[in-house]
mmCIF file as Biopython writes it, N, C-alpha, C and O atoms, coordinates in Angstrom:
data_model
#
loop_
_atom_site.group_PDB
_atom_site.id
_atom_site.type_symbol
_atom_site.label_atom_id
_atom_site.label_alt_id
_atom_site.label_comp_id
_atom_site.label_asym_id
_atom_site.label_entity_id
_atom_site.label_seq_id
_atom_site.pdbx_PDB_ins_code
_atom_site.Cartn_x
_atom_site.Cartn_y
_atom_site.Cartn_z
_atom_site.occupancy
_atom_site.B_iso_or_equiv
_atom_site.auth_seq_id
_atom_site.auth_asym_id
_atom_site.pdbx_PDB_model_num
ATOM 1   N N  . MET A ? 1  ? 19.975  4.506  12.673 1.0 0.0 1  A 1 
ATOM 2   C CA . MET A ? 1  ? 19.622  5.580  13.446 1.0 0.0 1  A 1 
ATOM 3   C C  . MET A ? 1  ? 19.076  5.250  14.840 1.0 0.0 1  A 1 
ATOM 4   O O  . MET A ? 1  ? 17.875  5.014  14.974 1.0 0.0 1  A 1 
ATOM 5   N N  . LYS A ? 2  ? 19.803  5.230  15.738 1.0 0.0 2  A 1 
ATOM 6   C CA . LYS A ? 2  ? 18.953  5.074  17.281 1.0 0.0 2  A 1 
ATOM 7   C C  . LYS A ? 2  ? 17.911  6.424  17.552 1.0 0.0 2  A 1 
ATOM 8   O O  . LYS A ? 2  ? 18.270  7.594  17.419 1.0 0.0 2  A 1 
ATOM 9   N N  . ARG A ? 3  ? 16.662  6.016  17.924 1.0 0.0 3  A 1 
ATOM 10  C CA . ARG A ? 3  ? 16.033  6.830  18.167 1.0 0.0 3  A 1 
ATOM 11  C C  . ARG A ? 3  ? 16.113  7.052  19.655 1.0 0.0 3  A 1 
ATOM 12  O O  . ARG A ? 3  ? 16.279  6.138  20.461 1.0 0.0 3  A 1 
ATOM 13  N N  . VAL A ? 4  ? 15.954  8.624  20.041 1.0 0.0 4  A 1 
ATOM 14  C CA . VAL A ? 4  ? 16.222  8.904  21.231 1.0 0.0 4  A 1 
ATOM 15  C C  . VAL A ? 4  ? 14.715  9.409  22.051 1.0 0.0 4  A 1 
ATOM 16  O O  . VAL A ? 4  ? 13.946  10.201 21.506 1.0 0.0 4  A 1 
ATOM 17  N N  . THR A ? 5  ? 14.500  8.937  23.150 1.0 0.0 5  A 1 
ATOM 18  C CA . THR A ? 5  ? 13.434  8.873  23.747 1.0 0.0 5  A 1 
ATOM 19  C C  . THR A ? 5  ? 13.520  9.965  25.057 1.0 0.0 5  A 1 
ATOM 20  O O  . THR A ? 5  ? 14.523  10.068 25.763 1.0 0.0 5  A 1 
ATOM 21  N N  . PHE A ? 6  ? 12.606  10.547 25.192 1.0 0.0 6  A 1 
ATOM 22  C CA . PHE A ? 6  ? 12.500  11.321 26.536 1.0 0.0 6  A 1 
ATOM 23  C C  . PHE A ? 6  ? 11.162  11.941 26.776 1.0 0.0 6  A 1 
ATOM 24  O O  . PHE A ? 6  ? 10.327  12.233 25.920 1.0 0.0 6  A 1 
ATOM 25  N N  . ILE A ? 7  ? 11.088  12.095 28.047 1.0 0.0 7  A 1 
ATOM 26  C CA . ILE A ? 7  ? 9.694   12.331 28.496 1.0 0.0 7  A 1 
ATOM 27  C C  . ILE A ? 7  ? 9.383   13.704 28.730 1.0 0.0 7  A 1 
ATOM 28  O O  . ILE A ? 7  ? 10.063  14.512 29.362 1.0 0.0 7  A 1 
ATOM 29  N N  . VAL A ? 8  ? 8.335   13.882 28.183 1.0 0.0 8  A 1 
ATOM 30  C CA . VAL A ? 8  ? 8.103   15.682 28.132 1.0 0.0 8  A 1 
ATOM 31  C C  . VAL A ? 8  ? 6.845   15.563 29.443 1.0 0.0 8  A 1 
ATOM 32  O O  . VAL A ? 8  ? 5.949   14.721 29.495 1.0 0.0 8  A 1 
ATOM 33  N N  . PRO A ? 9  ? 7.066   16.479 30.256 1.0 0.0 9  A 1 
ATOM 34  C CA . PRO A ? 9  ? 6.187   16.699 31.616 1.0 0.0 9  A 1 
ATOM 35  C C  . PRO A ? 9  ? 4.853   17.385 30.881 1.0 0.0 9  A 1 
ATOM 36  O O  . PRO A ? 9  ? 4.828   18.260 30.016 1.0 0.0 9  A 1 
ATOM 37  N N  . MET A ? 10 ? 3.805   16.714 31.499 1.0 0.0 10 A 1 
ATOM 38  C CA . MET A ? 10 ? 2.189   17.061 30.834 1.0 0.0 10 A 1 
ATOM 39  C C  . MET A ? 10 ? 1.779   17.515 32.102 1.0 0.0 10 A 1 
ATOM 40  O O  . MET A ? 10 ? 2.200   16.984 33.129 1.0 0.0 10 A 1 
ATOM 41  N N  . LEU A ? 11 ? 0.933   18.523 32.107 1.0 0.0 11 A 1 
ATOM 42  C CA . LEU A ? 11 ? 0.116   19.039 33.325 1.0 0.0 11 A 1 
ATOM 43  C C  . LEU A ? 11 ? -1.529  18.491 32.787 1.0 0.0 11 A 1 
ATOM 44  O O  . LEU A ? 11 ? -2.306  19.122 32.070 1.0 0.0 11 A 1 
ATOM 45  N N  . LEU A ? 12 ? -1.710  17.260 33.337 1.0 0.0 12 A 1 
ATOM 46  C CA . LEU A ? 12 ? -3.072  16.483 33.126 1.0 0.0 12 A 1 
ATOM 47  C C  . LEU A ? 12 ? -3.893  16.940 34.234 1.0 0.0 12 A 1 
ATOM 48  O O  . LEU A ? 12 ? -3.445  17.019 35.378 1.0 0.0 12 A 1 
ATOM 49  N N  . PRO A ? 13 ? -5.211  17.276 33.886 1.0 0.0 13 A 1 
ATOM 50  C CA . PRO A ? 13 ? -6.171  17.424 34.847 1.0 0.0 13 A 1 
ATOM 51  C C  . PRO A ? 13 ? -6.406  16.492 35.769 1.0 0.0 13 A 1 
ATOM 52  O O  . PRO A ? 13 ? -6.179  15.329 35.435 1.0 0.0 13 A 1 
ATOM 53  N N  . ARG A ? 14 ? -6.921  16.765 37.165 1.0 0.0 14 A 1 
ATOM 54  C CA . ARG A ? 14 ? -6.905  15.688 38.179 1.0 0.0 14 A 1 
ATOM 55  C C  . ARG A ? 14 ? -8.154  15.152 37.586 1.0 0.0 14 A 1 
ATOM 56  O O  . ARG A ? 14 ? -8.780  15.922 36.857 1.0 0.0 14 A 1 
ATOM 57  N N  . ILE A ? 15 ? -8.676  13.815 37.801 1.0 0.0 15 A 1 
ATOM 58  C CA . ILE A ? 15 ? -9.975  13.170 37.252 1.0 0.0 15 A 1 
ATOM 59  C C  . ILE A ? 15 ? -9.908  12.114 38.380 1.0 0.0 15 A 1 
ATOM 60  O O  . ILE A ? 15 ? -8.926  11.744 39.024 1.0 0.0 15 A 1 
ATOM 61  N N  . SER A ? 16 ? -11.377 11.667 38.467 1.0 0.0 16 A 1 
ATOM 62  C CA . SER A ? 16 ? -11.589 10.691 39.378 1.0 0.0 16 A 1 
ATOM 63  C C  . SER A ? 16 ? -11.061 9.568  39.159 1.0 0.0 16 A 1 
ATOM 64  O O  . SER A ? 16 ? -10.424 9.381  38.122 1.0 0.0 16 A 1 
ATOM 65  N N  . ASP A ? 17 ? -11.247 8.462  40.227 1.0 0.0 17 A 1 
ATOM 66  C CA . ASP A ? 17 ? -10.424 6.932  39.931 1.0 0.0 17 A 1 
ATOM 67  C C  . ASP A ? 17 ? -10.949 6.523  38.898 1.0 0.0 17 A 1 
ATOM 68  O O  . ASP A ? 17 ? -10.258 6.227  37.923 1.0 0.0 17 A 1 
ATOM 69  N N  . LEU A ? 18 ? -12.490 6.406  38.897 1.0 0.0 18 A 1 
ATOM 70  C CA . LEU A ? 18 ? -12.965 5.603  37.875 1.0 0.0 18 A 1 
ATOM 71  C C  . LEU A ? 18 ? -12.639 6.235  36.583 1.0 0.0 18 A 1 
ATOM 72  O O  . LEU A ? 18 ? -12.184 5.537  35.676 1.0 0.0 18 A 1 
ATOM 73  N N  . ALA A ? 19 ? -12.851 7.611  36.413 1.0 0.0 19 A 1 
ATOM 74  C CA . ALA A ? 19 ? -12.375 8.289  34.986 1.0 0.0 19 A 1 
ATOM 75  C C  . ALA A ? 19 ? -10.928 8.268  34.525 1.0 0.0 19 A 1 
ATOM 76  O O  . ALA A ? 19 ? -10.515 8.635  33.425 1.0 0.0 19 A 1 
ATOM 77  N N  . ALA A ? 20 ? -10.032 7.649  35.817 1.0 0.0 20 A 1 
ATOM 78  C CA . ALA A ? 20 ? -8.568  7.239  35.051 1.0 0.0 20 A 1 
ATOM 79  C C  . ALA A ? 20 ? -8.563  5.897  34.598 1.0 0.0 20 A 1 
ATOM 80  O O  . ALA A ? 20 ? -7.795  5.485  33.729 1.0 0.0 20 A 1 
ATOM 81  N N  . VAL A ? 21 ? -9.515  5.132  35.250 1.0 0.0 21 A 1 
ATOM 82  C CA . VAL A ? 21 ? -9.388  3.759  34.679 1.0 0.0 21 A 1 
ATOM 83  C C  . VAL A ? 21 ? -9.683  3.659  33.600 1.0 0.0 21 A 1 
ATOM 84  O O  . VAL A ? 21 ? -9.044  2.989  32.789 1.0 0.0 21 A 1 
ATOM 85  N N  . GLN A ? 22 ? -10.962 4.453  33.281 1.0 0.0 22 A 1 
ATOM 86  C CA . GLN A ? 22 ? -11.925 3.973  32.029 1.0 0.0 22 A 1 
ATOM 87  C C  . GLN A ? 22 ? -10.993 4.745  30.659 1.0 0.0 22 A 1 
ATOM 88  O O  . GLN A ? 22 ? -10.971 4.285  29.517 1.0 0.0 22 A 1 
ATOM 89  N N  . LEU A ? 23 ? -10.256 6.024  31.121 1.0 0.0 23 A 1 
ATOM 90  C CA . LEU A ? 23 ? -9.436  6.775  30.328 1.0 0.0 23 A 1 
ATOM 91  C C  . LEU A ? 23 ? -8.161  5.452  29.943 1.0 0.0 23 A 1 
ATOM 92  O O  . LEU A ? 23 ? -7.857  5.238  28.769 1.0 0.0 23 A 1 
ATOM 93  N N  . ILE A ? 24 ? -7.723  4.911  30.733 1.0 0.0 24 A 1 
ATOM 94  C CA . ILE A ? 24 ? -6.624  3.849  30.350 1.0 0.0 24 A 1 
ATOM 95  C C  . ILE A ? 24 ? -7.199  2.734  29.892 1.0 0.0 24 A 1 
ATOM 96  O O  . ILE A ? 24 ? -6.415  2.054  29.231 1.0 0.0 24 A 1 
ATOM 97  N N  . ASP A ? 25 ? -8.232  2.308  29.991 1.0 0.0 25 A 1 
ATOM 98  C CA . ASP A ? 25 ? -8.974  1.204  29.108 1.0 0.0 25 A 1 
ATOM 99  C C  . ASP A ? 25 ? -8.880  1.557  27.674 1.0 0.0 25 A 1 
ATOM 100 O O  . ASP A ? 25 ? -8.308  0.917  26.791 1.0 0.0 25 A 1 
ATOM 101 N N  . ILE A ? 26 ? -9.555  2.719  27.572 1.0 0.0 26 A 1 
ATOM 102 C CA . ILE A ? 26 ? -9.635  3.207  26.106 1.0 0.0 26 A 1 
ATOM 103 C C  . ILE A ? 26 ? -8.402  3.646  25.600 1.0 0.0 26 A 1 
ATOM 104 O O  . ILE A ? 26 ? -8.351  3.338  24.409 1.0 0.0 26 A 1 
ATOM 105 N N  . LEU A ? 27 ? -7.485  4.168  25.930 1.0 0.0 27 A 1 
ATOM 106 C CA . LEU A ? 27 ? -6.096  4.313  25.502 1.0 0.0 27 A 1 
ATOM 107 C C  . LEU A ? 27 ? -5.496  2.852  25.232 1.0 0.0 27 A 1 
ATOM 108 O O  . LEU A ? 27 ? -4.792  2.880  24.223 1.0 0.0 27 A 1 
ATOM 109 N N  . GLU A ? 28 ? -5.560  1.538  25.845 1.0 0.0 28 A 1 
ATOM 110 C CA . GLU A ? 28 ? -4.921  0.332  25.690 1.0 0.0 28 A 1 
ATOM 111 C C  . GLU A ? 28 ? -6.068  -0.204 24.619 1.0 0.0 28 A 1 
ATOM 112 O O  . GLU A ? 28 ? -5.481  -0.756 23.688 1.0 0.0 28 A 1 
ATOM 113 N N  . GLN A ? 29 ? -7.142  -0.223 24.482 1.0 0.0 29 A 1 
ATOM 114 C CA . GLN A ? 29 ? -8.047  -0.595 23.450 1.0 0.0 29 A 1 
ATOM 115 C C  . GLN A ? 29 ? -7.599  0.119  22.274 1.0 0.0 29 A 1 
ATOM 116 O O  . GLN A ? 29 ? -7.574  -0.619 21.289 1.0 0.0 29 A 1 
ATOM 117 N N  . LEU A ? 30 ? -7.228  1.342  22.043 1.0 0.0 30 A 1 
ATOM 118 C CA . LEU A ? 30 ? -6.696  1.901  20.897 1.0 0.0 30 A 1 
ATOM 119 C C  . LEU A ? 30 ? -5.503  1.498  20.701 1.0 0.0 30 A 1 
ATOM 120 O O  . LEU A ? 30 ? -5.420  1.182  19.514 1.0 0.0 30 A 1 
ATOM 121 N N  . LEU A ? 31 ? -4.579  1.347  21.205 1.0 0.0 31 A 1 
ATOM 122 C CA . LEU A ? 31 ? -3.180  0.986  21.040 1.0 0.0 31 A 1 
ATOM 123 C C  . LEU A ? 31 ? -3.362  -0.771 20.661 1.0 0.0 31 A 1 
ATOM 124 O O  . LEU A ? 31 ? -2.666  -1.292 19.790 1.0 0.0 31 A 1 
ATOM 125 N N  . ALA A ? 32 ? -4.151  -1.366 21.268 1.0 0.0 32 A 1 
ATOM 126 C CA . ALA A ? 32 ? -4.342  -2.618 20.683 1.0 0.0 32 A 1 
ATOM 127 C C  . ALA A ? 32 ? -4.928  -2.735 19.100 1.0 0.0 32 A 1 
ATOM 128 O O  . ALA A ? 32 ? -4.584  -3.611 18.307 1.0 0.0 32 A 1 
ATOM 129 N N  . CYS A ? 33 ? -5.769  -1.789 18.861 1.0 0.0 33 A 1 
ATOM 130 C CA . CYS A ? 33 ? -6.142  -1.805 17.054 1.0 0.0 33 A 1 
ATOM 131 C C  . CYS A ? 33 ? -5.134  -1.202 16.522 1.0 0.0 33 A 1 
ATOM 132 O O  . CYS A ? 33 ? -4.970  -1.600 15.369 1.0 0.0 33 A 1 
ATOM 133 N N  . VAL A ? 34 ? -4.416  -0.454 16.825 1.0 0.0 34 A 1 
ATOM 134 C CA . VAL A ? 34 ? -3.302  0.200  16.046 1.0 0.0 34 A 1 
ATOM 135 C C  . VAL A ? 34 ? -2.406  -0.826 15.769 1.0 0.0 34 A 1 
ATOM 136 O O  . VAL A ? 34 ? -2.110  -1.093 14.605 1.0 0.0 34 A 1 
ATOM 137 N N  . ARG A ? 35 ? -1.898  -1.488 16.809 1.0 0.0 35 A 1 
ATOM 138 C CA . ARG A ? 35 ? -0.765  -2.524 16.862 1.0 0.0 35 A 1 
ATOM 139 C C  . ARG A ? 35 ? -1.407  -3.786 15.858 1.0 0.0 35 A 1 
ATOM 140 O O  . ARG A ? 35 ? -0.625  -4.481 15.210 1.0 0.0 35 A 1 
ATOM 141 N N  . HIS A ? 36 ? -2.539  -3.960 15.806 1.0 0.0 36 A 1 
ATOM 142 C CA . HIS A ? 36 ? -3.311  -5.085 15.127 1.0 0.0 36 A 1 
ATOM 143 C C  . HIS A ? 36 ? -3.101  -4.642 13.655 1.0 0.0 36 A 1 
ATOM 144 O O  . HIS A ? 36 ? -2.543  -5.390 12.852 1.0 0.0 36 A 1 
ATOM 145 N N  . HIS A ? 37 ? -3.535  -3.475 13.333 1.0 0.0 37 A 1 
ATOM 146 C CA . HIS A ? 37 ? -3.642  -3.059 11.772 1.0 0.0 37 A 1 
ATOM 147 C C  . HIS A ? 37 ? -2.357  -2.598 11.566 1.0 0.0 37 A 1 
ATOM 148 O O  . HIS A ? 37 ? -2.388  -2.437 10.346 1.0 0.0 37 A 1 
ATOM 149 N N  . TYR A ? 38 ? -1.159  -2.247 11.946 1.0 0.0 38 A 1 
ATOM 150 C CA . TYR A ? 38 ? 0.161   -2.031 11.649 1.0 0.0 38 A 1 
ATOM 151 C C  . TYR A ? 38 ? 0.999   -3.213 12.118 1.0 0.0 38 A 1 
ATOM 152 O O  . TYR A ? 38 ? 2.189   -2.908 12.197 1.0 0.0 38 A 1 
ATOM 153 N N  . THR A ? 39 ? 0.774   -4.261 12.397 1.0 0.0 39 A 1 
ATOM 154 C CA . THR A ? 39 ? 1.743   -5.452 12.771 1.0 0.0 39 A 1 
ATOM 155 C C  . THR A ? 39 ? 2.654   -5.764 11.526 1.0 0.0 39 A 1 
ATOM 156 O O  . THR A ? 39 ? 3.857   -6.001 11.642 1.0 0.0 39 A 1 
ATOM 157 N N  . PRO A ? 40 ? 2.032   -5.744 10.416 1.0 0.0 40 A 1 
ATOM 158 C CA . PRO A ? 40 ? 2.889   -6.256 9.176  1.0 0.0 40 A 1 
ATOM 159 C C  . PRO A ? 40 ? 4.130   -5.357 9.095  1.0 0.0 40 A 1 
ATOM 160 O O  . PRO A ? 40 ? 5.284   -5.757 8.941  1.0 0.0 40 A 1 
ATOM 161 N N  . GLN A ? 41 ? 3.702   -4.012 9.229  1.0 0.0 41 A 1 
ATOM 162 C CA . GLN A ? 41 ? 4.768   -2.779 9.027  1.0 0.0 41 A 1 
ATOM 163 C C  . GLN A ? 41 ? 5.642   -2.839 10.060 1.0 0.0 41 A 1 
ATOM 164 O O  . GLN A ? 41 ? 6.819   -2.551 9.843  1.0 0.0 41 A 1 
ATOM 165 N N  . ILE A ? 42 ? 5.174   -3.263 11.489 1.0 0.0 42 A 1 
ATOM 166 C CA . ILE A ? 42 ? 6.124   -2.871 12.467 1.0 0.0 42 A 1 
ATOM 167 C C  . ILE A ? 42 ? 6.889   -4.247 12.455 1.0 0.0 42 A 1 
ATOM 168 O O  . ILE A ? 42 ? 8.022   -4.166 12.928 1.0 0.0 42 A 1 
ATOM 169 N N  . GLU A ? 43 ? 6.566   -5.305 12.080 1.0 0.0 43 A 1 
ATOM 170 C CA . GLU A ? 43 ? 7.587   -6.410 11.945 1.0 0.0 43 A 1 
ATOM 171 C C  . GLU A ? 43 ? 8.284   -6.168 10.828 1.0 0.0 43 A 1 
ATOM 172 O O  . GLU A ? 43 ? 9.434   -6.558 11.034 1.0 0.0 43 A 1 
ATOM 173 N N  . ARG A ? 44 ? 8.180   -5.733 9.775  1.0 0.0 44 A 1 
ATOM 174 C CA . ARG A ? 44 ? 9.077   -5.260 8.579  1.0 0.0 44 A 1 
ATOM 175 C C  . ARG A ? 44 ? 10.025  -4.361 9.277  1.0 0.0 44 A 1 
ATOM 176 O O  . ARG A ? 44 ? 11.221  -4.644 9.336  1.0 0.0 44 A 1 
ATOM 177 N N  . TRP A ? 45 ? 9.527   -3.275 9.812  1.0 0.0 45 A 1 
ATOM 178 C CA . TRP A ? 45 ? 10.777  -2.264 10.217 1.0 0.0 45 A 1 
ATOM 179 C C  . TRP A ? 45 ? 11.572  -3.228 11.333 1.0 0.0 45 A 1 
ATOM 180 O O  . TRP A ? 45 ? 12.773  -3.274 11.063 1.0 0.0 45 A 1 
ATOM 181 N N  . HIS A ? 46 ? 11.307  -3.798 12.198 1.0 0.0 46 A 1 
ATOM 182 C CA . HIS A ? 46 ? 12.258  -4.575 13.196 1.0 0.0 46 A 1 
ATOM 183 C C  . HIS A ? 46 ? 12.977  -5.393 12.266 1.0 0.0 46 A 1 
ATOM 184 O O  . HIS A ? 46 ? 14.196  -5.293 12.411 1.0 0.0 46 A 1 
ATOM 185 N N  . ARG A ? 47 ? 12.665  -6.052 11.494 1.0 0.0 47 A 1 
ATOM 186 C CA . ARG A ? 47 ? 13.412  -6.958 10.665 1.0 0.0 47 A 1 
ATOM 187 C C  . ARG A ? 47 ? 14.439  -6.079 9.973  1.0 0.0 47 A 1 
ATOM 188 O O  . ARG A ? 47 ? 15.614  -6.443 9.910  1.0 0.0 47 A 1 
ATOM 189 N N  . ARG A ? 48 ? 14.071  -5.061 9.512  1.0 0.0 48 A 1 
ATOM 190 C CA . ARG A ? 48 ? 15.269  -4.458 8.964  1.0 0.0 48 A 1 
ATOM 191 C C  . ARG A ? 48 ? 16.316  -3.976 9.863  1.0 0.0 48 A 1 
ATOM 192 O O  . ARG A ? 48 ? 17.516  -4.177 9.677  1.0 0.0 48 A 1 
ATOM 193 N N  . GLN A ? 49 ? 15.850  -3.377 10.774 1.0 0.0 49 A 1 
ATOM 194 C CA . GLN A ? 49 ? 16.729  -3.003 11.742 1.0 0.0 49 A 1 
ATOM 195 C C  . GLN A ? 49 ? 17.478  -3.863 12.383 1.0 0.0 49 A 1 
ATOM 196 O O  . GLN A ? 49 ? 18.550  -3.488 12.857 1.0 0.0 49 A 1 
ATOM 197 N N  . ARG A ? 50 ? 16.975  -5.381 12.535 1.0 0.0 50 A 1 
ATOM 198 C CA . ARG A ? 50 ? 18.029  -6.374 13.009 1.0 0.0 50 A 1 
ATOM 199 C C  . ARG A ? 50 ? 19.067  -6.445 12.015 1.0 0.0 50 A 1 
ATOM 200 O O  . ARG A ? 50 ? 20.250  -6.493 12.353 1.0 0.0 50 A 1 
ATOM 201 N N  . SER A ? 51 ? 18.696  -6.454 10.790 1.0 0.0 51 A 1 
ATOM 202 C CA . SER A ? 51 ? 19.307  -6.484 9.475  1.0 0.0 51 A 1 
ATOM 203 C C  . SER A ? 51 ? 20.693  -5.724 9.391  1.0 0.0 51 A 1 
ATOM 204 O O  . SER A ? 51 ? 21.851  -6.049 9.131  1.0 0.0 51 A 1 
ATOM 205 N N  . LEU A ? 52 ? 20.018  -4.535 9.742  1.0 0.0 52 A 1 
ATOM 206 C CA . LEU A ? 52 ? 21.379  -3.158 9.657  1.0 0.0 52 A 1 
ATOM 207 C C  . LEU A ? 52 ? 22.042  -3.608 10.557 1.0 0.0 52 A 1 
ATOM 208 O O  . LEU A ? 52 ? 23.186  -3.917 10.226 1.0 0.0 52 A 1 
ATOM 209 N N  . GLU A ? 53 ? 21.725  -3.800 11.767 1.0 0.0 53 A 1 
ATOM 210 C CA . GLU A ? 53 ? 22.618  -3.984 13.228 1.0 0.0 53 A 1 
ATOM 211 C C  . GLU A ? 53 ? 23.574  -5.246 12.749 1.0 0.0 53 A 1 
ATOM 212 O O  . GLU A ? 53 ? 24.790  -5.089 12.862 1.0 0.0 53 A 1 
ATOM 213 N N  . LEU A ? 54 ? 23.142  -6.311 12.293 1.0 0.0 54 A 1 
ATOM 214 C CA . LEU A ? 54 ? 24.048  -7.592 12.116 1.0 0.0 54 A 1 
ATOM 215 C C  . LEU A ? 54 ? 25.060  -7.178 11.037 1.0 0.0 54 A 1 
ATOM 216 O O  . LEU A ? 54 ? 26.269  -7.287 11.246 1.0 0.0 54 A 1 
ATOM 217 N N  . ASP A ? 55 ? 24.428  -6.569 9.559  1.0 0.0 55 A 1 
ATOM 218 C CA . ASP A ? 55 ? 25.526  -5.926 9.136  1.0 0.0 55 A 1 
ATOM 219 C C  . ASP A ? 55 ? 26.361  -4.948 9.334  1.0 0.0 55 A 1 
ATOM 220 O O  . ASP A ? 55 ? 27.255  -4.842 8.495  1.0 0.0 55 A 1 
ATOM 221 N N  . LEU A ? 56 ? 26.334  -4.066 10.345 1.0 0.0 56 A 1 
ATOM 222 C CA . LEU A ? 56 ? 27.276  -3.215 10.995 1.0 0.0 56 A 1 
ATOM 223 C C  . LEU A ? 56 ? 28.069  -3.845 12.005 1.0 0.0 56 A 1 
ATOM 224 O O  . LEU A ? 56 ? 29.001  -3.165 12.436 1.0 0.0 56 A 1 
ATOM 225 N N  . ALA A ? 57 ? 27.892  -5.125 12.535 1.0 0.0 57 A 1 
ATOM 226 C CA . ALA A ? 57 ? 28.417  -5.827 13.526 1.0 0.0 57 A 1 
ATOM 227 C C  . ALA A ? 57 ? 29.350  -6.640 12.560 1.0 0.0 57 A 1 
ATOM 228 O O  . ALA A ? 57 ? 30.534  -6.684 12.894 1.0 0.0 57 A 1 
ATOM 229 N N  . ARG A ? 58 ? 29.044  -7.180 11.604 1.0 0.0 58 A 1 
ATOM 230 C CA . ARG A ? 58 ? 30.221  -7.839 10.825 1.0 0.0 58 A 1 
ATOM 231 C C  . ARG A ? 58 ? 30.942  -7.363 10.039 1.0 0.0 58 A 1 
ATOM 232 O O  . ARG A ? 58 ? 31.724  -8.130 9.478  1.0 0.0 58 A 1 
ATOM 233 N N  . ARG A ? 59 ? 30.967  -5.848 9.673  1.0 0.0 59 A 1 
ATOM 234 C CA . ARG A ? 59 ? 31.920  -5.154 9.362  1.0 0.0 59 A 1 
ATOM 235 C C  . ARG A ? 59 ? 33.205  -4.549 9.995  1.0 0.0 59 A 1 
ATOM 236 O O  . ARG A ? 59 ? 33.128  -3.861 11.012 1.0 0.0 59 A 1 
ATOM 237 N N  . PRO A ? 60 ? 34.263  -4.786 9.445  1.0 0.0 60 A 1 
ATOM 238 C CA . PRO A ? 60 ? 35.406  -4.497 10.390 1.0 0.0 60 A 1 
ATOM 239 C C  . PRO A ? 60 ? 35.586  -3.316 10.492 1.0 0.0 60 A 1 
ATOM 240 O O  . PRO A ? 60 ? 35.659  -2.683 9.439  1.0 0.0 60 A 1 
ATOM 241 N N  . SER A ? 61 ? 35.738  -2.506 11.924 1.0 0.0 61 A 1 
ATOM 242 C CA . SER A ? 61 ? 35.723  -1.324 12.133 1.0 0.0 61 A 1 
ATOM 243 C C  . SER A ? 61 ? 37.053  -0.961 11.555 1.0 0.0 61 A 1 
ATOM 244 O O  . SER A ? 61 ? 38.034  -1.706 11.532 1.0 0.0 61 A 1 
ATOM 245 N N  . PRO A ? 62 ? 36.984  0.325  11.064 1.0 0.0 62 A 1 
ATOM 246 C CA . PRO A ? 62 ? 38.389  1.129  10.371 1.0 0.0 62 A 1 
ATOM 247 C C  . PRO A ? 62 ? 39.316  1.161  11.397 1.0 0.0 62 A 1 
ATOM 248 O O  . PRO A ? 62 ? 39.021  1.353  12.576 1.0 0.0 62 A 1 
ATOM 249 N N  . MET A ? 63 ? 40.447  0.972  10.964 1.0 0.0 63 A 1 
ATOM 250 C CA . MET A ? 63 ? 41.725  1.224  11.933 1.0 0.0 63 A 1 
ATOM 251 C C  . MET A ? 63 ? 42.035  2.945  11.855 1.0 0.0 63 A 1 
ATOM 252 O O  . MET A ? 63 ? 42.422  3.609  10.893 1.0 0.0 63 A 1 
ATOM 253 N N  . LEU A ? 64 ? 41.716  3.356  13.200 1.0 0.0 64 A 1 
ATOM 254 C CA . LEU A ? 64 ? 42.437  4.716  13.410 1.0 0.0 64 A 1 
ATOM 255 C C  . LEU A ? 64 ? 43.703  5.179  13.514 1.0 0.0 64 A 1 
ATOM 256 O O  . LEU A ? 64 ? 43.981  6.377  13.558 1.0 0.0 64 A 1 
ATOM 257 N N  . PHE A ? 65 ? 44.688  4.064  13.566 1.0 0.0 65 A 1 
ATOM 258 C CA . PHE A ? 65 ? 45.981  4.133  13.656 1.0 0.0 65 A 1 
ATOM 259 C C  . PHE A ? 65 ? 46.700  2.955  13.012 1.0 0.0 65 A 1 
ATOM 260 O O  . PHE A ? 65 ? 46.261  1.812  13.138 1.0 0.0 65 A 1 
ATOM 261 N N  . ASP A ? 66 ? 47.618  3.183  12.439 1.0 0.0 66 A 1 
ATOM 262 C CA . ASP A ? 66 ? 48.463  2.156  11.776 1.0 0.0 66 A 1 
ATOM 263 C C  . ASP A ? 66 ? 49.894  1.999  12.774 1.0 0.0 66 A 1 
ATOM 264 O O  . ASP A ? 66 ? 49.964  2.568  13.864 1.0 0.0 66 A 1 
ATOM 265 N N  . ASN A ? 67 ? 50.824  1.283  12.312 1.0 0.0 67 A 1 
ATOM 266 C CA . ASN A ? 67 ? 51.878  0.872  13.090 1.0 0.0 67 A 1 
ATOM 267 C C  . ASN A ? 67 ? 52.933  1.997  12.414 1.0 0.0 67 A 1 
ATOM 268 O O  . ASN A ? 67 ? 53.948  2.143  13.095 1.0 0.0 67 A 1 
ATOM 269 N N  . ASP A ? 68 ? 52.888  2.596  11.524 1.0 0.0 68 A 1 
ATOM 270 C CA . ASP A ? 68 ? 53.915  3.548  11.091 1.0 0.0 68 A 1 
ATOM 271 C C  . ASP A ? 68 ? 53.568  4.818  12.017 1.0 0.0 68 A 1 
ATOM 272 O O  . ASP A ? 68 ? 52.479  5.203  12.443 1.0 0.0 68 A 1 
ATOM 273 N N  . PRO A ? 69 ? 54.906  5.352  12.187 1.0 0.0 69 A 1 
ATOM 274 C CA . PRO A ? 69 ? 54.883  6.430  13.230 1.0 0.0 69 A 1 
ATOM 275 C C  . PRO A ? 69 ? 54.643  7.697  12.467 1.0 0.0 69 A 1 
ATOM 276 O O  . PRO A ? 69 ? 54.519  8.688  13.186 1.0 0.0 69 A 1 
ATOM 277 N N  . PHE A ? 70 ? 54.547  7.897  11.146 1.0 0.0 70 A 1 
ATOM 278 C CA . PHE A ? 70 ? 54.686  8.987  10.464 1.0 0.0 70 A 1 
ATOM 279 C C  . PHE A ? 70 ? 53.790  9.089  8.919  1.0 0.0 70 A 1 
ATOM 280 O O  . PHE A ? 70 ? 53.877  10.099 8.220  1.0 0.0 70 A 1 
#
């Protein structure tokens, strides 16, 4: 199943330039920690997805119509 991604508009408060930089730094550090912690699971999921996609690509597509008129 393919994920659908959409952007939800958010009303974020105005902050100073320094605060914006610090916020991004914190978020990037948090993301790095989460990626490091969950790397084995993420890689396992990606392998499964690739395997499923390859299996679907190898299967012959069902014929919608054959040569018989009736």
